[in-house]
C-alpha positions in Angstrom: -23.3 -38.7 -2.2 -19.9 -37.2 -3.0 -18.1 -37.4 -6.3 -15.4 -35.6 -8.3 -15.1 -34.5 -11.8 -12.3 -32.9 -13.8 -12.8 -29.7 -15.7 -10.4 -28.0 -18.1 -10.5 -24.3 -19.0 -8.9 -22.8 -22.1 -8.7 -19.4 -20.6 -6.3 -17.9 -18.1 -8.1 -17.4 -14.8 -6.8 -15.8 -11.7 -9.7 -16.9 -9.6 -13.2 -18.3 -10.1 -15.6 -18.8 -7.3 -18.6 -21.0 -7.2 -20.7 -19.9 -4.2 -22.3 -22.2 -1.8 -25.9 -22.7 -2.9 -28.9 -24.9 -2.2 -30.8 -26.2 -5.2 -34.1 -27.9 -5.1 -34.6 -30.7 -7.6 -37.3 -33.3 -7.6 -37.9 -32.7 -3.9 -34.2 -33.2 -3.0 -31.9 -30.5 -1.7 -28.5 -30.5 -3.4 -25.5 -28.6 -2.0 -22.7 -27.3 -4.1 -19.7 -26.5 -2.0 -17.9 -23.2 -2.2 -14.9 -23.7 -4.5 -12.0 -21.6 -5.6 -10.1 -22.4 -8.8 -6.6 -20.8 -9.1 -4.6 -20.3 -12.2 -1.3 -21.9 -12.6 1.3 -19.2 -11.9 3.4 -20.5 -14.8 0.9 -19.4 -17.5 -0.2 -22.8 -19.0 -2.7 -22.5 -21.8 -4.9 -25.2 -20.2 -5.2 -26.3 -16.6 -7.6 -28.6 -14.8 -8.7 -29.3 -11.3 -11.0 -31.7 -9.5 -14.3 -30.4 -8.4 -16.0 -32.0 -5.4 -19.7 -31.8 -5.0 -22.0 -33.0 -2.3 -25.5 -34.1 -3.2 -26.9 -35.7 -6.3 -26.0 -33.0 -8.9 -24.5 -34.8 -11.9 -23.0 -31.9 -13.8 -22.2 -28.3 -13.6 -21.3 -25.7 -16.2 -18.7 -23.1 -15.4 -18.0 -20.4 -17.9 -15.8 -17.3 -17.8 -15.0 -15.1 -20.8 -11.3 -14.8 -21.6 -9.5 -12.1 -19.5 -8.2 -9.1 -21.3 -4.5 -8.4 -21.1 -3.8 -6.4 -18.0 -6.9 -7.8 -16.2 -6.9 -9.9 -13.1 -10.0 -11.3 -11.3 -10.5 -10.1 -7.8 -13.3 -12.0 -6.2 -16.0 -12.2 -8.9 -15.1 -9.0 -10.6 -12.8 -8.4 -13.6 -10.7 -5.3 -13.3 -8.2 -3.6 -15.6 -8.3 -2.0 -19.0 -10.4 0.8 -17.6 -10.2 4.0 -19.6 -7.0 5.3 -21.2 -3.6 3.7 -21.0 -1.7 4.2 -17.8 0.9 7.0 -17.9 4.0 7.4 -15.8 5.8 10.7 -15.4 9.4 10.5 -14.0 13.0 10.6 -15.1 14.3 8.1 -17.7 15.9 6.0 -15.0 15.1 3.7 -12.1 14.7 5.8 -9.0 11.4 5.6 -7.1 9.5 4.7 -10.3 11.2 1.4 -10.9 9.3 -0.7 -8.4 6.1 0.7 -10.0 7.3 -0.4 -13.4 8.0 -3.9 -12.1 4.5 -4.2 -10.6 2.7 -3.0 -13.7 4.8 -5.2 -15.9 4.0 -8.2 -13.7 0.3 -7.5 -14.0 0.8 -7.1 -17.8 -0.5 -3.5 -17.7 0.7 -1.5 -20.7 1.9 1.9 -19.8 3.4 5.0 -21.5 6.1 7.2 -20.0 6.7 10.9 -20.0 10.3 11.6 -19.0 11.3 14.8 -17.1 14.2 16.5 -18.9 13.9 20.1 -17.8 13.1 21.9 -14.5 10.3 23.8 -16.4 8.5 20.5 -17.0 8.6 19.7 -13.3 7.5 23.2 -12.2 4.6 23.0 -14.7 3.4 19.8 -13.1 3.3 21.6 -9.7 1.6 24.6 -11.2 -1.1 22.4 -12.8 -1.8 20.7 -9.4 -0.7 17.3 -10.6 1.8 16.7 -7.7 0.0 16.6 -4.3 3.3 17.1 -2.4 5.3 18.6 -5.2 7.1 15.3 -5.8 7.4 12.6 -8.5 6.7 9.8 -9.4 3.3 10.6 -10.9 1.1 7.7 -12.2 -2.1 8.5 -14.1 -4.5 5.5 -14.2 -8.2 4.9 -13.9 -8.9 8.7 -14.0 -6.6 9.3 -11.0 -3.4 11.2 -10.5 -1.5 9.1 -8.1 1.6 10.2 -6.2 3.6 8.9 -3.2 5.4 5.6 -4.2 3.9 3.4 -1.5 0.4 4.6 -2.1 0.8 3.9 -5.9 2.2 0.4 -5.2 -0.6 -0.4 -2.8 -3.2 0.6 -5.4 -1.7 -1.5 -8.1 -1.2 -4.5 -5.9 -4.8 -4.3 -4.6 -6.3 -3.8 -8.1 -4.4 -6.7 -9.7 -4.7 -9.2 -6.9 -1.1 -9.0 -5.7 -1.8 -8.1 -2.1 -3.0 -11.3 -0.5 -6.4 -13.0 -0.1 -7.2 -11.6 3.4 -6.1 -9.2 6.0 -3.6 -11.6 7.6 -1.8 -12.2 4.3 -1.8 -8.5 3.5 -0.1 -7.6 6.7 2.6 -10.2 6.1 3.1 -8.9 2.6 3.4 -5.4 4.0 6.0 -6.4 6.5 8.1 -8.1 3.9 7.7 -5.1 1.6 8.7 -2.6 4.3 11.9 -4.7 4.9 12.7 -4.7 1.2 12.1 -0.9 1.0 14.6 -0.4 3.9 17.1 -2.5 2.0 16.6 -0.6 -1.3 16.6 2.9 0.2 20.4 3.3 0.6 20.8 1.7 -2.9 18.5 4.3 -4.3 20.7 7.1 -2.9 24.0 5.4 -3.6 24.5 7.1 -7.1 24.1 10.5 -5.4 26.8 9.8 -2.8 30.0 11.8 -3.0 32.7 9.9 -4.9 34.9 9.6 -1.9 32.1 7.9 0.1 30.8 5.5 -2.6 33.1 2.6 -1.5 32.1 2.9 2.1 28.4 3.2 1.3 28.4 0.2 -1.0 30.2 -1.9 1.6 27.4 -0.9 4.1 24.7 -1.8 1.7 26.2 -5.3 1.0 26.8 -5.9 4.7 23.2 -5.2 5.6 21.9 -7.2 2.7 23.8 -10.3 3.7 23.6 -10.1 7.5 20.2 -8.4 8.2 17.8 -8.7 5.2 18.6 -11.7 3.1 18.7 -14.1 6.1 15.1 -13.0 7.0 13.8 -13.9 3.5 15.9 -17.1 3.3 14.3 -18.3 6.6 10.8 -17.2 5.6 10.9 -19.1 2.4 12.3 -22.2 4.1 9.7 -22.1 6.9 6.8 -21.4 4.6 7.7 -24.2 2.2 5.8 -22.6 -0.7 6.9 -21.0 -4.0 6.1 -17.6 -2.7 6.7 -15.5 0.5 3.1 -15.4 1.5 0.2 -17.8 0.8 0.2 -19.8 -2.4 0.1 -17.0 -4.9 2.4 -14.4 -6.3 2.3 -11.1 -4.4 3.8 -7.6 -4.4 6.4 -8.8 -1.9 7.7 -11.5 -4.3 8.1 -9.0 -7.1 9.9 -6.4 -5.0 12.2 -9.0 -3.4 13.3 -10.2 -6.9 13.8 -6.5 -7.9 16.0 -6.1 -4.8 18.0 -9.3 -5.4 18.8 -8.4 -9.0 19.8 -4.8 -8.0 22.2 -6.0 -5.3 23.6 -8.7 -7.7 24.6 -5.8 -10.0 26.9 -4.7 -7.3 28.1 -8.1 -6.2 27.4 -11.0 -8.5 27.8 -13.8 -5.9 25.8 -12.1 -3.1 23.4 -15.0 -2.9 26.1 -17.6 -2.5 25.1 -18.5 1.1 21.3 -18.3 0.4 20.1 -21.4 -1.5 16.4 -20.6 -0.9 16.8 -17.2 -2.4 18.7 -18.6 -5.3 15.8 -21.0 -6.1 13.3 -18.2 -5.5 15.1 -15.9 -8.0 15.0 -18.6 -10.7 11.4 -19.4 -10.0 10.0 -15.9 -10.0 12.2 -14.8 -12.9 10.5 -17.4 -15.1 6.9 -16.2 -14.5 6.0 -15.2 -18.1 5.2 -11.5 -17.5 8.3 -11.0 -15.3 10.5 -12.9 -17.7 9.4 -10.6 -20.5 10.2 -7.5 -18.4 13.7 -8.8 -17.8 14.4 -9.1 -21.5 16.3 -6.4 -23.4 14.1 -3.8 -25.0 11.5 -3.8 -22.1 10.7 -0.7 -20.1 13.0 -1.8 -17.3 15.6 0.8 -16.8 19.4 0.3 -16.5 21.4 1.2 -13.4 21.8 4.9 -13.0 24.9 6.5 -14.4 26.5 10.0 -14.0 24.3 11.5 -16.7 21.1 10.4 -14.9 22.4 11.8 -11.6 23.2 15.1 -13.2 19.8 15.4 -14.8 17.9 14.6 -11.6 20.0 17.2 -9.7 19.3 19.8 -12.4 15.5 19.2 -12.6 15.0 19.1 -8.8 17.5 21.8 -8.1 19.4 19.6 -5.7 
């Protein structure tokens, strides 16, 4: 016997799993199929899904306590809100920390920031053994002192269920992220370019964005036919692609004119509640770097 029933939950769930099990009842064996329930990415207060069972079981009770802010469900374990608030140490600007801010904000992880303003602060971090390779950014979370941008992003993505559901999805996400990183790298260094080279460097950035990188993501979205780059859930790759799109648009507002899939993607991902909040004035998102920021970084790092 197979039947369906609808269940509504008042809590926000990232994933709930009912494991396959065999249940003896009055001499009959009942099978409950393995089932995954996924939260709506758009943050609805209630959602429902149809549950299909095989056997003669007439009801099932599924309960999950409400998730705390900054907590996602990975498998059957709730993570997040462990220990003290996450602390970021970097300059008061974008740089290599901005992608980390984006990912933490997406996961609704509250964080505090310590801004480097003097070379003495930076040297003290090195003296205290906080910087494994004498480089910032530094992220302190879960009792760890994390350095190296890619390692930090991997940790956050893995912890908050933004790195795919299996190895195949993870490697796809990683490939897309590597491409986005290649696109963002020259943009990261652009403010530090000699003034006489800025026009040339910007032209190169825009040319590569529109002829090499954006066509790849445009095609990927069209072929995948889903709301996201990989699978059916938001991932680190989606977040970083939106970050890159908005950063490039600051240099050329109509840069997506020939990319309808990316235009729709931008609108869709920008409206995810936690990301929409991060994009509002007053958030911890940083403005484009100006001359004062460049001068400060040069002074602190003795560039």
